DOGUTOR-364764 format. One line per field, with one value per residue (C-alpha): residue number from 1; residue in one letter; z, y, x. Coordinates in pm, 1 decimal. Layout:
# DOGUTOR-364764
resi	(NUM:...)
resn	(a:...)
z	(Z:...)
y	(Y:...)
x	(X:...)
This chain:
# DOGUTOR-364764
resi	(1:2:3:4:5:6:7:8:9:10:11:12:13:14:15:16:17:18:19:20:21:22:23:24:25:26:27:28:29:30:31:32:33:34:35:36:37:38:39:40:41:42:43:44:45:46:47:48:49:50:51:52:53:54:55:56:57:58:59:60:61:62:63:64:65:66:67:68:69:70:71:72:73:74:75:76:77:78:79:80:81:82:83:84:85:86:87:88:89:90:91:92:93:94:95:96:97:98:99:100:101:102:103:104:105:106:107:108:109:110:111:112:113:114:115:116:117:118:119:120:121:122:123:124:125:126:127:128:129:130:131:132:133:134:135:136:137:138:139:140:141:142:143:144:145:146:147:148:149:150:151:152:153:154:155:156:157:158:159:160:161:162:163:164:165:166:167:168:169:170:171:172:173:174:175:176:177:178:179:180:181:182:183:184:185:186:187:188:189:190:191:192:193:194:195:196:197:198:199:200:201:202:203:204:205:206:207:208:209:210:211:212:213:214:215:216:217:218:219:220:221:222:223:224:225:226:227:228:229:230:231:232:233:234:235:236:237:238:239:240:241:242:243:244:245:246:247:248:249:250:251:252:253:254:255:256:257:258:259:260:261:262:263:264:265:266:267:268:269:270:271:272:273:274:275:276:277:278:279:280:281:282:283:284:285:286:287:288:289:290:291:292:293:294:295:296:297:298:299:300:301:302:303:304:305:306:307:308:309:310:311:312:313:314:315:316:317:318:319:320:321:322:323:324:325:326:327:328:329:330:331:332:333:334:335:336:337:338:339:340:341:342:343:344:345:346:347:348:349:350:351:352:353:354:355:356:357:358:359:360:361:362:363:364:365:366:367:368:369:370:371:372:373:374:375:376:377:378:379:380:381:382:383:384:385:386:387:388:389:390:391:392:393:394:395:396:397:398:399:400:401:402:403:404:405:406:407:408:409:410:411:412:413:414:415:416:417:418:419:420:421:422:423:424:425:426:427:428:429:430:431:432:433:434:435:436:437:438:439:440:441:442:443:444:445:446:447:448:449:450:451:452:453:454:455:456:457:458:459:460:461:462:463:464:465:466:467:468:469:470:471:472:473:474:475:476:477:478:479:480:481:482:483:484:485:486:487:488:489:490:491:492:493:494:495:496:497:498:499:500:501:502:503:504:505:506:507:508:509:510:511:512:513:514:515:516:517:518:519:520:521:522:523:524:525:526:527:528:529:530:531:532:533:534:535:536:537:538:539:540:541:542:543:544:545:546:547:548:549:550:551:552)
resn	(m:q:c:s:r:v:i:i:a:s:l:i:a:l:s:f:v:v:a:g:c:g:p:k:k:h:n:t:s:v:v:s:a:a:p:v:p:e:i:v:q:k:n:g:r:t:a:l:m:v:d:g:a:p:f:l:m:l:g:v:q:a:n:n:a:a:n:y:p:s:q:l:p:k:i:w:p:a:v:e:q:l:h:a:n:t:l:e:i:p:v:a:w:e:q:i:e:p:t:e:g:r:f:d:f:a:w:v:d:t:l:v:k:e:a:r:i:h:d:t:r:l:v:l:l:w:f:a:t:w:k:n:t:g:p:a:y:t:p:a:w:v:k:l:d:g:k:r:f:p:h:l:i:d:a:k:g:q:v:s:s:v:l:s:p:h:f:r:t:t:l:e:a:d:k:k:a:f:v:a:l:m:s:h:l:k:e:i:d:p:q:r:t:v:l:m:v:q:v:e:n:e:p:g:t:y:k:s:a:r:d:y:s:p:a:a:q:k:l:f:a:g:p:v:p:e:k:l:v:k:h:f:n:k:q:p:g:t:w:a:q:v:f:g:k:n:a:d:e:y:f:h:a:w:s:i:a:s:y:i:e:d:v:a:a:a:g:k:a:v:y:p:l:p:m:y:v:n:a:a:l:r:d:p:i:k:p:d:a:d:p:l:t:y:a:a:g:g:p:t:w:n:v:l:g:i:y:h:l:a:a:p:s:i:f:t:a:a:p:d:i:y:s:h:d:g:a:t:v:f:a:h:m:d:r:y:t:v:p:g:n:p:l:m:i:v:e:i:g:s:s:q:d:f:a:r:y:v:y:a:a:m:g:h:r:t:l:g:f:a:p:f:g:i:d:f:t:g:y:s:n:w:p:l:g:a:k:v:v:d:a:e:t:v:a:p:f:a:t:n:f:k:v:l:h:t:m:s:r:e:w:a:k:l:a:y:e:s:d:v:w:g:v:s:e:p:d:d:h:k:a:q:e:i:n:l:g:r:w:k:a:t:v:s:y:q:e:w:q:f:g:l:k:e:w:d:p:k:g:a:n:g:i:p:a:g:s:e:n:p:e:g:g:v:a:i:a:r:l:g:p:d:e:f:l:v:t:g:i:h:a:r:a:t:f:n:l:a:n:p:k:s:a:d:g:m:q:f:l:s:v:e:e:g:h:y:a:n:g:k:w:v:f:e:r:v:w:n:g:d:q:t:d:w:g:l:n:f:t:d:t:p:r:i:l:r:v:k:l:a:t:y)
z	(10098.9:9867.8:9809.0:10182.9:10242.2:9987.2:10143.0:10493.5:10378.4:10218.8:10533.9:10742.0:10510.0:10524.3:10905.2:10907.1:10704.7:10915.5:11243.2:11142.8:11150.7:10980.5:10906.6:10932.4:10585.5:10437.6:10664.9:10475.3:10464.0:10159.4:10114.8:10113.2:9896.8:9783.7:9415.6:9193.7:9091.6:8734.0:8467.5:8339.9:8058.6:7942.3:7732.7:7663.4:8035.2:8243.7:8610.5:8830.1:9033.4:9380.1:9619.3:9357.3:9334.4:9146.7:9311.8:9267.5:9344.4:9544.3:9531.4:9589.8:9420.3:9636.4:9514.9:9312.7:9589.1:9847.2:9759.4:10066.7:10412.4:10575.4:10393.7:10478.7:10813.2:10607.3:10359.5:10569.0:10752.2:10413.9:10293.5:10611.2:10591.1:10227.7:10300.9:10012.3:9971.4:9738.8:9735.8:9408.0:9470.6:9272.6:9270.7:9086.7:8882.9:9042.8:9382.2:9341.2:9121.7:9221.4:9114.9:8800.7:8877.9:9253.1:9372.7:9691.8:9771.0:10118.3:10004.2:9852.1:10162.2:10395.2:10174.3:10140.9:10513.7:10614.8:10356.2:10519.0:10859.2:10720.7:10534.8:10205.7:9866.5:9644.6:9281.5:9207.3:8951.0:8767.2:8698.8:8461.9:8096.3:8090.9:8368.3:8221.6:7901.4:8066.4:8218.3:8553.5:8751.5:8571.7:8774.4:8748.4:8552.9:8282.5:8289.7:8253.2:7965.3:7658.1:7421.1:7577.0:7643.1:7352.9:7359.6:7098.5:6812.8:6703.0:6345.6:6369.3:6464.2:6824.7:7110.2:7328.4:7701.3:7624.1:7580.4:7242.9:7229.3:6954.9:7146.8:7302.6:7561.2:7725.4:7688.3:7831.4:8130.3:8209.5:8159.2:8383.8:8670.5:8619.0:8619.2:8941.8:9095.8:8984.8:9107.7:9445.9:9466.6:9393.7:9677.3:9947.2:9869.5:9883.6:10030.8:9699.5:9870.7:9536.4:9288.1:8968.3:8820.7:8597.6:8343.3:8288.1:8335.3:8067.8:7787.8:7473.7:7359.2:7380.3:7088.4:6861.4:6674.9:6687.0:6705.5:6403.1:6507.4:6241.6:6403.4:6394.2:6039.5:5916.7:6074.4:5952.4:5594.9:5628.7:5602.4:5847.7:6054.9:5890.5:6179.1:6188.6:5814.2:5854.5:6154.0:5951.2:5635.2:5439.2:5161.3:5267.0:5240.8:5439.9:5727.2:5508.8:5230.1:5456.7:5698.3:5521.6:5752.0:6055.6:5983.7:6231.6:6527.2:6448.4:6411.6:6746.6:6920.3:6778.4:6884.7:7242.0:7285.7:7157.1:7403.7:7690.3:7580.1:7601.8:7958.0:8069.5:7911.0:8081.0:8416.3:8374.1:8282.6:8639.2:8819.3:8616.7:8791.1:8573.1:8402.9:8241.1:8101.2:8180.5:7937.4:7922.8:7728.3:7401.3:7331.5:7333.2:7122.0:6844.1:6613.8:6433.2:6719.4:6632.6:6773.3:6878.1:7133.4:7342.5:7435.0:7089.4:7084.7:7419.8:7461.1:7347.5:7237.4:6866.2:6892.4:7145.4:6875.2:6805.2:7173.6:7226.7:6909.7:7000.8:7374.9:7446.7:7797.2:7882.6:7963.2:7939.0:7886.5:8176.2:8133.0:8366.2:8385.6:8497.1:8291.8:8497.5:8212.8:8273.5:7908.0:7846.9:8142.5:8016.9:7668.9:7811.8:7983.8:7658.6:7462.8:7707.6:7742.4:7417.5:7333.2:7452.6:7674.2:7997.8:8185.8:8489.5:8616.6:8799.5:8816.4:8844.5:8994.2:9369.6:9387.7:9494.4:9142.7:9051.0:9334.2:9154.0:8859.2:9048.9:8964.9:8589.6:8606.2:8778.9:8496.0:8259.5:8460.4:8577.9:8749.5:8970.1:9056.5:9222.9:9285.4:9249.8:9520.2:9821.7:10100.1:10376.1:10248.2:10195.0:9815.6:9580.6:9201.9:9167.5:8922.0:8805.4:9152.0:9491.9:9608.5:9944.9:10032.9:10377.3:10551.4:10367.1:10031.4:10122.0:10243.9:9910.8:9794.7:10139.4:10156.9:9840.8:9917.7:10268.9:10130.2:9815.6:10017.6:10194.1:9861.7:9644.8:9608.8:9531.7:9276.5:9108.1:9074.9:8932.2:8687.5:8563.6:8552.1:8515.2:8378.3:8543.5:8479.4:8628.4:8576.1:8730.3:8752.3:8445.9:8484.3:8390.0:8642.8:8370.1:8433.6:8268.3:8158.7:8200.9:7988.8:8208.5:7947.3:8051.1:8290.1:8281.5:8551.0:8537.5:8752.0:8842.1:9061.4:9293.8:9415.7:9757.6:9912.5:9883.9:9596.7:9261.3:9158.8:8986.0:9318.9:9386.4:9044.6:9160.8:9341.5:9660.8:9866.3:9647.5:9616.4:9880.4:10062.2:9909.2:9560.8:9433.4:9261.2:9059.8:9309.8:9243.1:9090.1:9083.8:9010.8:8937.1:8896.3:8790.8:9055.8:8863.8:8587.1:8798.8:9087.7:9115.6:9350.4:9364.8:9535.2:9491.7:9636.5:9582.9:9331.6:9277.1:9088.5:8946.6:8792.2:8526.4:8244.5:7941.1:7702.0:7728.5:7555.9:7810.6:7976.2:8292.7:8577.0:8776.0:9146.1:9401.3:9525.4:9787.4:9857.3:10121.2:10268.8:10400.9:10364.5:10287.2:10550.5:10463.7:10126.9:10272.2:10244.1:10585.5:10599.1:10786.1:10695.5:10424.4:10235.6:10166.5:10163.1:10159.0:10099.8:9768.5:9645.0:9483.7:9362.3:9557.1:9697.3:9785.6:10006.5:10107.3:10260.6:10008.2:10082.9:9942.7:9827.6:9690.5:9469.5:9334.8:9063.9:8949.5:8742.1:8835.7)
y	(6216.4:6276.8:6643.1:6690.6:6549.9:6789.3:7085.3:6986.4:6943.3:7285.8:7444.1:7279.5:7412.3:7760.4:7755.4:7656.6:7968.5:8201.5:8057.1:8150.2:7807.5:7751.3:7982.1:8350.3:8431.4:8199.3:8333.5:8528.0:8551.8:8479.4:8854.3:8920.3:8626.3:8609.4:8671.8:8369.8:8227.8:8311.6:8270.5:8600.6:8664.8:8954.1:8985.4:8613.2:8529.7:8359.9:8376.8:8194.8:8469.0:8361.3:8617.0:8874.9:8800.6:8554.4:8212.2:7927.5:7588.4:7378.8:7077.0:6709.3:6469.6:6203.0:5846.5:5761.9:5571.2:5842.8:6021.6:5919.4:6080.6:5773.5:5844.5:6213.4:6146.8:5969.9:6257.0:6573.2:6463.6:6412.7:6753.7:6910.2:6729.9:6827.3:7197.2:7187.2:7464.5:7271.4:6921.4:6764.8:6496.1:6310.7:6359.6:6062.6:6063.1:5732.0:5895.6:6191.7:6028.7:5660.6:5662.0:5853.2:6197.7:6176.4:6356.1:6311.5:6572.8:6449.2:6375.8:6720.0:6891.4:6701.9:6761.2:7136.1:7177.1:6987.6:7168.3:7499.1:7363.5:7257.7:7588.1:7401.3:7487.9:7224.1:7117.9:6878.3:6604.3:6512.1:6140.1:6064.5:5951.8:5921.8:5820.9:5703.5:5664.9:5424.8:5459.9:5296.7:5593.7:5615.4:5504.5:5146.4:5261.8:5385.6:5082.5:4838.6:5010.4:4972.6:5052.4:5388.9:5465.1:5299.3:5200.8:5280.2:5033.6:4977.1:4932.5:4555.3:4597.6:4496.3:4674.4:4870.7:4929.0:5302.6:5499.5:5660.2:6040.9:6044.7:5989.0:6267.9:6032.6:5986.4:6350.0:6483.4:6249.0:6345.0:6714.1:6701.7:6556.5:6803.7:7100.9:6972.0:6955.1:7306.7:7444.9:7287.2:7421.9:7771.4:7742.1:7601.1:7764.7:8145.9:8129.3:7980.6:7690.4:7509.6:7680.0:7493.3:7173.7:6913.0:6800.0:6423.0:6245.9:6145.0:6114.3:5922.4:5562.2:5304.8:5061.9:5245.2:5568.4:5657.9:5535.4:5332.6:5297.4:5375.5:5713.4:5795.6:5668.9:5898.0:6201.1:6094.8:6076.5:6421.2:6764.9:6884.4:7177.4:7509.3:7662.7:7360.3:7386.2:7754.9:7685.8:7444.9:7656.3:7365.1:7324.6:7196.4:6826.5:6507.7:6421.5:6184.3:6441.1:6726.0:6547.4:6234.2:6004.9:6217.8:6207.7:5933.0:6088.6:6445.9:6336.0:6157.1:6453.4:6691.3:6458.9:6415.7:6781.5:6891.7:6656.4:6794.9:7150.4:7081.5:6953.2:7229.5:7514.3:7400.6:7384.6:7725.0:7876.2:7814.7:7866.6:7997.3:7832.7:7772.3:7434.4:7223.9:6876.9:6647.7:6435.0:6083.7:6162.5:6049.9:6057.3:6424.8:6366.9:6131.5:6322.1:6014.7:5793.7:5541.1:5652.7:5292.3:5325.8:5604.9:5749.3:5866.8:6146.5:6277.7:6618.5:6498.8:6766.0:6713.9:6799.5:7086.0:7328.1:7110.8:7092.9:7466.7:7528.9:7273.7:7345.6:7718.1:7671.3:7473.3:7704.9:7445.4:7081.9:6967.0:6692.7:6391.5:6323.5:5985.9:5932.5:5869.2:6000.9:6363.7:6463.9:6330.2:6523.9:6848.5:6778.7:6723.3:7062.2:7228.7:7061.0:7183.0:7538.1:7690.3:7997.9:7936.1:7644.5:7757.4:7486.1:7333.9:7003.1:6842.3:6497.9:6400.7:6094.1:6060.9:5910.6:6140.7:6186.9:6392.3:6647.4:6850.4:6928.7:7195.8:7437.3:7375.5:7401.0:7738.1:7853.0:7758.1:7983.1:7683.4:7754.6:7450.8:7145.1:6835.8:6491.9:6213.5:5972.2:6123.5:6028.4:5769.7:5542.4:5260.7:5267.0:5337.9:5334.5:5191.3:5178.2:5510.9:5659.6:5571.3:5209.7:5308.4:5635.2:5741.7:6030.5:5948.8:5968.7:6303.1:6455.6:6564.3:6735.3:6884.8:7031.2:7231.4:7314.7:7440.9:7730.2:7783.7:7799.0:8113.1:8289.4:8131.1:8446.9:8656.8:8407.0:8383.1:8762.3:8773.1:8491.0:8693.5:9035.6:8982.1:8744.5:8405.9:8116.0:7772.6:7459.5:7114.8:6891.5:6666.9:6297.9:6342.1:6627.7:6860.2:7234.6:7456.0:7818.0:8066.4:8380.6:8668.0:8939.3:9151.8:8875.3:8499.7:8235.8:7902.9:7635.6:7345.2:7040.6:6807.0:7105.7:7163.0:7496.2:7626.9:7628.0:7453.5:7088.9:7099.4:7158.7:6791.6:6639.3:6279.7:6319.2:6191.0:6359.8:6240.2:6450.6:6615.5:6381.4:6389.1:6476.6:6121.3:6130.1:6428.1:6630.9:6988.8:7288.6:7668.5:7920.5:8288.9:8585.0:8938.9:9202.3:9484.4:9547.5:9406.5:9248.5:8892.5:8664.0:8330.6:8001.3:7647.8:7319.4:7099.2:7345.0:7629.6:7943.0:8145.6:8483.8:8671.2:8916.9:8760.5:8927.3:8735.2:9020.8:9282.2:9462.5:9497.1:9253.9:9124.3:9182.9:9115.0:9446.9:9256.3:8908.2:8903.8:8590.9:8627.8:8523.8:8667.1:8735.5:8887.5:8990.2:9174.3:9081.7:9000.8:9037.2:8768.7:8811.1:8907.6:8646.2:8758.5:8638.5:8259.3:8243.0:8432.8:8392.3:8056.4:8133.2:8096.6:7746.2:7589.5:7283.7:7033.5:7318.1:7570.0:7938.7:8253.7:8522.3:8873.8:8929.9:9265.1:9256.3:9533.4:9582.3:9715.9)
x	(7181.5:7476.0:7378.8:7340.5:7687.2:7837.6:7654.9:7763.6:8126.3:8117.5:7975.0:8246.2:8513.8:8358.7:8343.2:8710.1:8791.4:8579.7:8709.4:9063.4:9224.8:9558.1:9850.3:9770.1:9895.0:9630.3:9355.3:9095.7:8720.1:8513.0:8472.3:8848.6:8947.7:9309.8:9388.6:9337.4:9679.2:9762.0:10026.7:10164.3:10409.2:10626.0:10938.8:10931.9:10937.4:10672.0:10578.0:10331.9:10166.1:10052.6:9904.6:9991.9:10366.8:10591.9:10617.0:10866.5:10715.9:10958.5:10738.0:10699.3:10460.6:10304.9:10270.8:9961.0:9784.0:9848.9:9525.1:9327.5:9298.8:9454.4:9781.3:9820.4:9996.0:10264.4:10292.8:10318.5:10638.3:10807.3:10687.9:10826.4:11162.1:11193.5:11123.7:10876.3:10622.4:10390.3:10238.8:10125.9:9866.2:9597.7:9224.7:9076.8:8757.9:8657.1:8707.2:8474.0:8205.8:8185.9:7822.0:7732.8:7594.8:7662.5:7972.3:8170.8:8437.8:8531.2:8889.8:8930.4:8791.8:9023.6:9325.9:9270.9:9205.0:9519.0:9731.7:9637.8:9732.0:10071.5:10120.1:10158.3:10016.7:9858.0:9864.8:9580.6:9636.5:9316.9:9341.6:9056.8:9040.4:9419.8:9654.2:9986.1:9779.2:9530.0:9180.1:9259.0:9124.7:8791.1:8486.0:8364.4:8058.1:8296.1:8524.6:8236.1:8059.4:8279.2:7992.8:7920.0:8286.4:8472.7:8834.7:9095.9:9148.8:9508.5:9638.0:9585.7:9221.2:9277.4:9100.0:9343.5:9318.3:9326.5:9004.2:8945.8:8953.5:8688.0:8365.9:8157.3:8010.6:8350.8:8446.4:8121.0:8134.6:8497.1:8416.9:8110.0:8313.4:8597.4:8359.8:8206.7:8555.6:8647.3:8314.9:8373.4:8728.4:8606.3:8357.9:8587.2:8922.0:8912.7:9263.9:9388.2:9558.5:9527.0:9760.7:9684.8:9546.1:9701.9:9441.3:9474.2:9807.2:10058.4:9801.7:9886.8:9905.2:10181.8:10227.8:9984.6:10048.5:9678.6:9321.8:9204.2:8840.0:8576.4:8511.2:8881.3:8925.3:8650.9:8819.0:9162.6:9034.5:8880.1:9043.6:9307.9:9171.3:9244.9:9438.4:9669.1:9730.4:9820.3:10042.9:10257.1:10230.1:10084.4:9831.6:9486.5:9414.8:9362.1:9594.6:9795.8:9821.5:9929.1:10162.4:10284.2:10482.9:10390.4:10018.9:9926.4:10106.8:10000.4:9637.9:9650.2:9816.0:9554.1:9271.1:9391.7:9489.4:9147.8:8979.0:9188.1:9110.2:8738.5:8778.0:9015.7:8818.6:8498.1:8676.6:8839.0:8503.2:8385.7:8719.8:9017.0:9309.7:9619.9:9609.4:9878.8:9946.6:10238.0:10432.3:10567.9:10883.0:11034.9:11408.6:11512.8:11823.2:11708.8:11469.8:11335.5:11222.7:10950.5:10609.2:10549.2:10831.2:10675.3:10335.4:10231.2:9976.4:10090.6:10261.4:10602.4:10848.9:10788.3:10416.3:10422.3:10309.9:10006.2:9917.6:9931.3:9730.5:9463.4:9458.0:9504.4:9362.1:9676.2:9967.7:10246.1:10337.8:10555.4:10816.8:10828.6:11202.7:11336.3:11651.7:11965.8:12181.6:12275.6:12301.5:11950.9:11811.1:11964.4:11825.0:11474.8:11493.2:11598.0:11318.1:11053.2:11187.7:11068.9:10857.9:10504.5:10606.6:10774.3:10960.5:10793.2:10929.8:10638.5:10798.8:11163.7:11329.3:11368.0:11717.7:12000.5:12139.9:11831.6:11862.1:12132.8:11908.4:11719.4:12005.2:11992.3:11613.2:11641.3:11865.5:11582.4:11344.7:11147.8:10817.5:10858.6:11063.1:10918.5:11068.9:10816.1:10707.6:10879.8:10642.8:10652.8:10376.1:10624.9:10639.4:10931.0:10954.3:11306.0:11478.1:11335.8:11381.0:11524.0:11534.2:11388.6:11217.4:11333.5:11507.7:11831.4:11651.8:11497.7:11825.5:11987.3:11668.0:11605.7:11956.4:11889.0:11525.9:11606.4:11810.1:11606.1:11284.8:11407.5:11470.5:11202.6:10995.9:11302.5:11429.9:11089.7:11080.8:11432.9:11354.9:11059.1:11225.4:11600.9:11865.5:11918.4:12152.6:12199.6:12407.0:12411.4:12714.5:12748.1:12812.5:13179.4:13228.0:13360.7:13360.2:13097.5:13112.4:12829.1:12818.5:12701.4:12747.1:13045.7:13146.3:13168.6:13154.3:13335.0:13173.0:13398.8:13351.5:13541.3:13743.2:13892.2:13800.9:14156.7:14403.9:14422.9:14395.7:14734.4:14903.7:14836.8:14913.8:14909.8:14581.7:14736.1:14465.8:14181.9:13869.4:13650.8:13414.2:13069.5:13191.8:13238.5:12901.3:12774.2:12572.1:12685.7:12521.3:12517.8:12243.2:12309.0:12071.5:12153.4:12084.4:12252.1:12508.4:12793.2:12603.2:12474.1:12286.5:12470.3:12389.3:12518.1:12635.9:12944.3:13087.9:13335.4:13227.0:13516.7:13438.2:13630.5:13585.6:13421.2:13666.9:13995.9:14180.5:14079.3:14368.5:14160.7:14156.6:13857.2:13818.7:13547.6:13419.6:13225.2:13092.2:12821.4:12670.4:12319.5:11960.0:11619.4:11355.2:11020.0:11156.8:11456.5:11823.2:11970.9:12350.2:12546.1:12914.3:13164.6:13366.0:13720.6:14081.6:14098.2:13723.4:13747.3:14106.0:14020.8:13673.8:13351.9:13352.2:13018.0:13045.1:12777.1:12575.5:12438.5:12491.0:12333.6:12578.3:12542.0:12844.6:12965.7:13234.3:13466.9:13782.0:14125.2)
């Protein structure tokens, strides 16, 4: 009966494709399948290629318990209001294999079909051995069989709630289910509605630097793998001999990353979608944080090299950012934008103070940006995010996404082929300088559209409405030697020559406001006079400008 249900679901999905339901641009037969999304790299830059061209994910991640058909009517309105082009949503191991060896993909079929109807791409989150380090999303037959699927043992000899990464029984069961999922996706999704897959969720262990089970202890006392020794330019030896005080954490990171690699590689062998891991973060500023204070063994910034060495099937580790401190957020972005690890923010807080960070992320060439938990299922993760998720919560993100959505393809192409910059308003509202080569841009905040702050030295007129809290940002891309694409909100961008000793002066040759349609620039009007004499002033409504600079 189960096999029949899977076959029937697949036939229904295929008839949906052939019948031509959904947006035309996703309509394709099995014969004329769209290109499989892929990660490409050149000159140290990375792009997510979708339908053969760079793609910027303007996403939203649904709440954990939103992964059922009954919740989709509460999700699509939020996606629409947000102007998102991508939905990140869980597929749980317990959901597709409630009985061992019998698979049910009804949820996946419904989700993919409705996503096409709503012209929205998908990122599937595989919740399996690890979900926020725990096994809550494993099937009951895994949860109830601790002998077959052993748990981690901490340094005190106590059994942890976390599953151990050192047992093939657990790995093979997880891998089998994941391969079944990827095989099914390949069959039902020739349109490539699903862009990529997150393998596991925030792996690692809280309150234990590693597994101390007998199986783990035997491996820990053995030799460090040769490629890891070479990577760190060390002499061969045991983990303790090679890595000293870092041995426990490095061993755990290698163990978990190797486990994830086995799962991901098996899935990619049947359907090679891009795959990534996400990270519960450690302090990005303090280099000597205690591993017992964060998810040790997960893809934290200090072990990214280990993850990429152990798990080459994973193209990046993506940070889950929930700090309300601006300096910490910027530091997280820097830590996760390193060679071999392109930035992709798949989770960020949902309160309004996080909306501005899309501009700094764009300056880091991010592949995507997605606030967490913006749906209308009635749940909020305060204090990490908004107190209540409603239209007011969505508004700050939607204001930015509405404009960025229209230029997302163009920006993704520029981020891959040209120079890009971006800044977000710091907590203290201080101005920031951007080095554009021959030129520089100064981005300032809490400015009126006309004139200078010093004209009103006592601040009698206060600050512009809406600028009380840090919500501003500017993103800039190079179109040519002296031409730039500029967008922003609640900010002033003032351009000048980078060399302060230059005898030349800067002038705007032209400032055009417009938008993109079908990949073409559509002119709307020219900014000049009052609109350019005091810099380019972005109000509470973002604009898209093409700016040409010259000297006199």
